[in-house]
N, C-alpha and C positions, 0 to 999 in steps of 0.2 A: 874714214872713207879714203879709198887710194883711186887712182887713175890720173891720167894726164890731165884732165879739166881740174881736177881738185888740186893737183900740185901747181898747176898755174895759177889757180885762184888764192893758194896758201902763199906763193911768192908774191903776188899783188898785194895780199893782205899785209904781208911783211913789209914791203916796199912803201905802201902807202902810210903804215903805222910809224914808219922810221921818219917820214917827211913831217908827220903831224905832231908826233909825241915830243913834250917839251924836255929841254936839256935838264940834266938831273940837278943843275944850280938854281933853278927857277925859284924866284923869291919875290918877297914885297906885293907891291900892287898887283903885278902880272898873276903871281899866284893866287892872290885874293879873288881877283876878277874871275880867273877861270874856275876857281872853286865855287863862286858864287853862281856863274853860269852853268856849272855842271851839277849844282845840288838845288838850287832856289828858283831858278827861271821857270822850271816845271810846274811850279805852284800857279803861275798865271794860267795854266790849262784849266783845272777846276775851278779857279776864280771867275774865267771867262763864262763857264757854264752857269755858275751862279747869278752873275750879272744877267745874262740872257733870260735866265728863269724869273728873277726878281723885276724884269722889265714889264712883266705881265702881258705880252704879247703872244698871242697863241703860235704864230709861226716861228718865233724865238724860242719859246719853250719847247717847241717839237724838236727843233735844232738841238737845243741842250739835252733832251732826253736821248735823240737818235746818237749824237756823239758819245755820251755816257755809255750808252749801250755797247756800242761800238769798240769803246775803249776797253769795256770789260771783256768782250769777245777777243779783242786783241790781246789781253793779258792772259787768258785763258789758252789760247794757241801758242803764246810764247813759252808759257810754262810747260805745256806738253812738249813741245819742241826741244826745250832745256832737258826735260826728263827722259825723252827718247834719245837725244844725241847731245852728250856732254861736251861742251867746249870750253878749254880753260880761257881764263882771262890773262892779258899779257903778262901782268906781275906773278900770276901763279905759274906761268911758263918760264918765268925769268927773263923777260924781255922787257927792254925800255925802262923808262923811270916811272914811278907811280907816286902821286902826291895826296891820295886819299885813302883812308883805311876802308876796306872793303871786303865783305866775306868772298872766298874763293868759289861762287856759283858759277853756274854756266852762263856764259856770256851771250850767246846768240838765240834770238835776237835780242837787242836792248831794250828793256822794259821802258827806260826813260825816253829811248826814241820812239818807241810804240805809242806811248801816251802822248808825246808832243804832235807826233806825225797824224796819228789818228783824230786827235782832236782838231787839229789845224785843217786837215783835208775835209774832214765831216763839214766843219763850220764853212769852209771856203767854198763848198760845192752845194749849200743850202740854197733853198728858195728864198729864205727870209734875209733881207738886207742887212739886219743889224747882225745876223750871225755871220754873213759873207764878210762884213768888214772886221769882225774879231777874227776870222780865219786867216785874212790877209795879214793881221797883226802877228797871229801866232806861228804863220810859217817861216819866216826868217828867224823867229825866236827857236823854231824847233831845228833848224839848221845849227844855230848858235849851241845849242845844247847837244847835239849830235857831236860838233866838232872838239867840244870842250870836254866831253867824256873820254874820247880819244887823247886828246891833249894832256890831260892829266894821268892818262895810263890804266883807266879802269876797262876800257874797250878796244875792241878793233874796229877799223873801218868797216869792214864787211858785217858786223854786228849791226851797224846803222844801215847799212845797204839792206839787210834783211827786214829791220824794222819798217824801212820805206816800202818794200815789196808787199810787206804784210799790209800796211796802212792802205796803199792803193788797191789790193784785193779786197778788204774789208768794206771800204767806201764803194767799190764796184757792187758788191753783194747788197750793200745796205741801200743803194739807190734803185734796186730792182723794185717793180712797181709795186707787187703784192707785199713786199716787206715795208714800204714806205706807208702802205695803207695800215699795215699792222702797228707800224710805230705810231701811228696817228692815234690808234685805239689805246695803245699804252700810254701815250700822253694824257690822253682823257682820264685814265685810271687814276695817273699820278696827279694831276691837277685836282680831281675830286678829293683824293687823300688829303692833300696839301690844304684845300680849303677846310676840310673837316678838323684836321689835327691844328692848325693854326687860326682857327676862326676868330679866337679871342684878339689876336694880333690885327687880322685882317678888319675886325670891326672897328677897331681903334684908329684905322688908317695908316698903321704902321707897315703894312705888307699890302701889295696889290694882290686884288682877289684871282 
């Protein structure tokens, strides 16, 4: 893409990247911490959904299902964008320092950013108090993941901004009244399947019905 606007965005992207990306000599606990944030913190998003589901509360379970569906939609949209408009990662373009082996796939928007931001925003805007608390925990962690992916050189800042825009759009769509009603129906189906498949564990009191 070309034009004054895109040229300005490219320059901003490069400037922000140069400010965030780590120095080539990064080592020790700082590198270990950055890699942990970039690769492992994302596991807290599905963990939060599992905890909400296992709570047994109807509202919490619906929030978990809604967030999971929104994340799947986000990844589908992200994949479509990457297929239609390939954007090199910084290391593939020979820019900055990279500290993580990564396939040179399209960088925009960030899948890690999408998963974290969609999960956090969906939960934070839920009607279920337990889900909102988890969302507020995940929001700063989403920022940490976004920063760390740029810091270690596998993403551009604009990749994270794109993930944020996508997340906000998905949350707005999922909060439409008719879609919320559909999500409630889907949650009922999932609960019924869960109770049928895991009936022995539920009967023993190991899982909540």
